[in-house]
C-alpha positions as CSV (number, residue, x, y, z in Angstrom):
1,M,39.6,-32.9,-70.2
2,K,38.8,-35.9,-68.0
3,N,41.2,-34.6,-65.3
4,Y,39.4,-31.3,-65.4
5,I,36.0,-33.0,-65.0
6,K,37.3,-35.0,-62.1
7,L,38.8,-31.9,-60.5
8,S,35.5,-30.0,-60.9
9,K,33.6,-32.8,-59.3
10,S,36.0,-32.8,-56.4
11,Y,35.4,-29.0,-55.9
12,L,31.7,-29.5,-56.0
13,N,31.9,-32.2,-53.3
14,I,34.0,-30.0,-51.1
15,L,31.6,-27.1,-51.7
16,A,28.6,-29.2,-50.7
17,V,30.3,-30.2,-47.4
18,I,31.1,-26.6,-46.6
19,L,27.5,-25.5,-47.3
20,L,26.3,-28.3,-45.0
21,V,28.6,-27.3,-42.2
22,F,27.7,-23.6,-42.6
23,T,24.0,-24.3,-42.6
24,T,24.2,-26.5,-39.5
25,A,26.3,-23.8,-37.7
26,C,23.8,-21.0,-38.6
27,N,20.9,-23.2,-37.3
28,T,22.3,-23.4,-33.8
29,D,22.7,-21.0,-30.9
30,D,24.4,-22.1,-27.7
31,A,23.5,-25.7,-28.4
32,F,19.8,-25.0,-29.2
33,T,18.1,-25.6,-32.5
34,Y,15.1,-23.3,-32.9
35,D,13.5,-24.7,-36.1
36,V,12.9,-28.2,-34.6
37,P,10.9,-29.1,-31.6
38,P,13.0,-29.1,-28.4
39,Q,13.9,-32.5,-27.1
40,E,12.6,-33.7,-23.8
41,A,15.3,-33.1,-21.2
42,T,16.3,-35.5,-18.5
43,A,16.2,-32.6,-16.1
44,L,12.7,-32.2,-14.7
45,I,10.9,-30.0,-12.0
46,N,9.9,-32.2,-9.1
47,D,8.1,-29.6,-6.9
48,V,7.6,-25.9,-6.4
49,S,6.4,-24.0,-3.2
50,F,5.6,-20.4,-2.6
51,V,5.5,-18.2,0.6
52,V,5.1,-14.5,0.9
53,S,8.5,-12.8,1.1
54,S,9.7,-11.3,4.3
55,E,11.1,-8.5,2.2
56,S,7.8,-7.3,0.8
57,A,4.2,-8.6,0.5
58,C,4.5,-7.8,-3.2
59,R,7.0,-10.6,-3.7
60,T,7.1,-14.3,-3.1
61,D,9.9,-16.6,-2.0
62,I,10.0,-19.7,-4.3
63,S,11.6,-23.0,-3.4
64,I,12.2,-25.3,-6.4
65,S,13.2,-28.9,-6.4
66,S,14.4,-30.5,-9.6
67,S,16.3,-33.6,-10.7
68,E,20.1,-33.8,-10.3
69,F,20.6,-33.4,-14.0
70,T,19.2,-29.8,-14.0
71,N,21.7,-27.2,-15.1
72,T,19.5,-24.2,-15.3
73,I,15.8,-23.4,-14.5
74,Y,13.8,-20.7,-16.4
75,Y,10.6,-19.4,-14.9
76,M,8.0,-16.7,-15.5
77,F,4.7,-15.4,-13.8
78,L,1.6,-14.6,-15.8
79,S,-1.9,-13.8,-14.7
80,A,-4.0,-16.9,-14.4
81,D,-6.2,-15.8,-17.4
82,A,-3.3,-15.3,-19.8
83,D,-2.4,-17.7,-22.5
84,A,0.1,-20.3,-21.3
85,P,3.6,-19.8,-22.8
86,D,5.5,-22.6,-24.5
87,S,9.0,-23.8,-23.7
88,Q,10.7,-21.4,-26.2
89,T,8.9,-18.4,-24.8
90,I,9.9,-19.1,-21.2
91,F,13.5,-19.7,-22.4
92,D,13.5,-16.4,-24.3
93,D,11.6,-14.2,-21.8
94,G,11.8,-15.9,-18.4
95,T,14.2,-15.5,-15.5
96,A,17.1,-17.9,-15.2
97,V,18.3,-19.5,-11.9
98,V,21.0,-22.1,-11.4
99,P,20.1,-24.7,-8.9
100,V,22.6,-26.4,-6.5
101,N,22.2,-30.2,-6.3
102,G,18.8,-29.7,-8.0
103,A,17.5,-27.2,-5.5
104,A,17.0,-23.5,-5.8
105,S,15.5,-20.7,-3.6
106,I,14.7,-17.4,-5.3
107,T,12.5,-14.3,-4.7
108,S,10.1,-13.1,-7.4
109,G,9.8,-9.6,-8.7
110,N,6.9,-7.4,-7.6
111,L,3.4,-8.8,-8.2
112,N,0.0,-7.2,-8.0
113,P,-2.1,-7.6,-4.9
114,S,-5.1,-10.0,-4.7
115,T,-4.3,-11.5,-8.1
116,D,-4.3,-15.1,-9.3
117,Y,-1.1,-16.0,-11.1
118,K,0.3,-19.1,-12.8
119,A,4.1,-19.7,-12.6
120,Y,5.7,-21.6,-15.5
121,F,9.0,-23.5,-15.3
122,I,11.3,-25.2,-17.8
123,T,14.7,-26.8,-17.4
124,L,18.0,-27.1,-19.2
125,N,19.9,-30.3,-18.6
126,N,23.7,-30.6,-18.3
127,D,24.0,-31.3,-22.0
128,G,22.2,-28.0,-22.8
129,V,18.9,-29.6,-23.9
130,R,15.8,-27.6,-23.1
131,S,12.8,-29.4,-21.9
132,A,9.7,-29.4,-24.0
133,K,7.5,-30.0,-20.9
134,V,6.4,-26.8,-19.1
135,S,5.6,-27.2,-15.4
136,E,2.8,-25.0,-14.2
137,Y,1.9,-24.0,-10.7
138,N,-0.8,-21.7,-9.2
139,Y,0.0,-18.8,-6.9
140,S,-2.4,-16.1,-5.5
141,T,-1.0,-12.9,-4.0
142,P,-2.6,-11.7,-0.7
143,E,-4.3,-8.3,-0.3
144,F,-1.5,-5.9,0.6
145,A,-2.1,-4.0,3.9
146,L,-0.8,-0.5,4.2
147,N,2.2,-0.7,6.6
148,L,4.2,2.6,6.4
149,S,7.4,2.9,8.2
150,S,7.6,5.3,11.2
151,S,10.6,7.1,9.8
152,Y,11.9,8.1,6.4
153,V,14.8,9.9,4.7
154,G,13.7,12.7,2.5
155,T,14.8,14.4,-0.7
156,S,13.0,17.6,-1.8
157,V,13.3,19.8,-4.9
158,F,12.1,23.4,-5.3
159,V,10.8,23.0,-8.9
160,P,11.4,26.6,-10.3
161,N,15.1,26.6,-9.8
162,G,16.1,23.1,-8.7
163,A,17.2,24.0,-5.2
164,S,17.1,20.9,-3.1
165,Q,17.7,19.4,0.3
166,E,18.7,15.7,0.8
167,G,19.1,13.3,3.6
168,Y,16.7,14.9,6.2
169,A,14.8,12.9,8.7
170,V,11.0,12.6,8.6
171,N,8.7,10.9,11.1
172,A,5.4,9.4,10.0
173,T,2.7,8.9,12.6
174,P,-0.7,7.3,12.1
175,V,-3.6,9.5,13.0
176,A,-5.8,8.0,15.7
177,G,-9.3,7.3,14.6
178,M,-8.6,8.0,10.9
179,D,-7.9,5.0,8.7
180,N,-4.9,5.2,6.3
181,T,-4.1,8.8,7.5
182,Y,-0.7,10.0,8.6
183,D,1.1,13.0,10.0
184,L,4.5,14.1,8.8
185,D,6.5,16.3,11.1
186,V,8.6,17.4,8.1
187,S,7.7,17.2,4.4
188,W,10.1,19.3,2.2
189,G,12.9,19.5,4.8
190,D,13.9,21.7,7.7
191,E,16.4,23.7,5.6
192,L,14.8,23.9,2.1
193,I,13.1,27.3,2.5
194,G,16.3,28.9,3.8
195,I,18.2,27.4,0.8
196,V,15.7,28.8,-1.6
197,C,15.7,32.3,-0.2
198,G,19.4,32.5,0.3
199,G,19.4,32.3,4.1
200,C,16.5,34.7,4.8
201,V,15.3,32.3,7.5
202,N,17.0,30.2,10.1
203,P,17.6,26.4,9.7
204,G,14.6,24.6,11.0
205,D,12.1,27.3,10.0
206,F,9.1,26.3,7.8
207,P,9.8,22.5,7.7
208,G,6.4,21.9,6.1
209,P,4.5,19.5,8.4
210,L,1.4,18.0,6.9
211,R,-1.4,15.4,7.1
212,F,-2.2,13.0,4.2
213,S,-4.4,10.0,3.5
214,I,-3.7,7.0,1.2
215,D,-6.4,5.3,-0.9
216,P,-6.0,1.6,0.1
217,V,-6.9,0.5,-3.5
218,T,-5.0,2.9,-5.8
219,Y,-2.4,4.0,-3.2
220,D,-3.0,7.6,-4.3
221,I,-2.1,10.2,-1.7
222,T,-4.2,13.3,-0.9
223,V,-2.8,16.1,1.3
224,L,-5.5,16.9,3.8
225,S,-3.8,19.8,5.5
226,G,-0.3,21.3,5.7
227,G,1.7,24.2,6.9
228,E,1.7,26.1,10.3
229,P,0.0,29.2,11.8
230,A,2.1,32.2,12.7
231,G,3.7,32.4,16.1
232,Q,6.2,29.5,15.7
233,G,9.1,31.7,16.7
234,Y,10.6,31.7,13.2
235,L,12.7,34.5,11.9
236,I,9.9,35.6,9.6
237,D,6.6,35.3,11.6
238,I,4.0,34.3,9.0
239,A,1.5,31.5,8.5
240,Y,1.8,29.2,5.5
241,V,-0.4,26.6,3.9
242,I,0.6,23.5,1.9
243,S,-1.6,21.5,-0.5
244,G,-0.8,18.6,-2.9
245,S,-1.1,15.0,-3.8
246,G,1.1,12.0,-4.4
247,T,1.5,8.3,-4.6
248,Y,2.6,5.5,-2.2
249,D,4.7,2.6,-3.6
250,I,3.5,-0.2,-1.3
251,C,6.1,-2.6,-2.6
252,E,9.1,-0.4,-1.9
253,D,7.6,1.7,1.0
254,V,8.3,5.0,-0.9
255,I,6.2,8.1,-0.5
256,S,6.2,10.6,-3.5
257,L,4.6,14.0,-3.1
258,D,3.9,16.9,-5.4
259,L,3.4,19.8,-3.0
260,L,2.2,23.4,-3.6
261,D,3.6,26.0,-1.2
262,E,0.6,28.3,-1.3
263,S,2.0,31.1,0.9
264,L,5.7,31.5,1.0
265,F,6.6,31.4,-2.7
266,G,3.5,30.1,-4.3
267,E,5.6,27.4,-6.1
268,S,5.7,23.6,-6.5
269,I,8.0,21.4,-4.4
270,T,8.5,17.7,-5.1
271,V,9.3,15.3,-2.2
272,V,10.5,11.7,-2.1
273,L,10.5,9.9,1.2
274,Q,12.2,6.4,1.4
């Protein structure tokens, strides 16, 4: 009986050790413990600077200087009036960047124009310890000026049956004396109408030239006029009219149009110029 009691006690001791190991293992994830405050890391942010990206006014190039013990930097942008995130939130939801000798250069995602932001940074040291300290920096985006390209590549779709034309050239020309207004020499493509009607017109007939304006605040597009009068030398000599609306993606320089062919088929045509 004594041997049985001793043996039982031994099993209980072993079971306690197993439970302790299991509990410790379940409480960790990639060297982080989430139910205790994060320890202060020896890796720290020294300085951060911002400059408007040459890729797009919507983005900013960020230069980060940190200590040599930094293994990974996590950062996130929030509007200046938003609640400041803690270290855990930035680790979970932020963007990671790996510095070289403590330095990193990155480009942010798209930000809103004329907006005050705060950028938040934390570090991970070489031992995998996340800093409790959150470094905070201010950044204000500029007002974005409309700066359309002079040429685009278009894709159009005739909505009723999905007929389309891709890869056609489009020229965009500012209209003198009219702010934020542009002329397109082609909108839905120089071959779409022929594709839709099965070759009833020649390639190049009815390319859909139009004039549109862009709201400088919302970037909504309004088609002011479109189409051509008769007498263009097309195989079918008729006038046609185009109306419609759309949006301009100022960050990616992409024009999206929802057009209505009011004369040829009386149907909708979508256009993307990029």
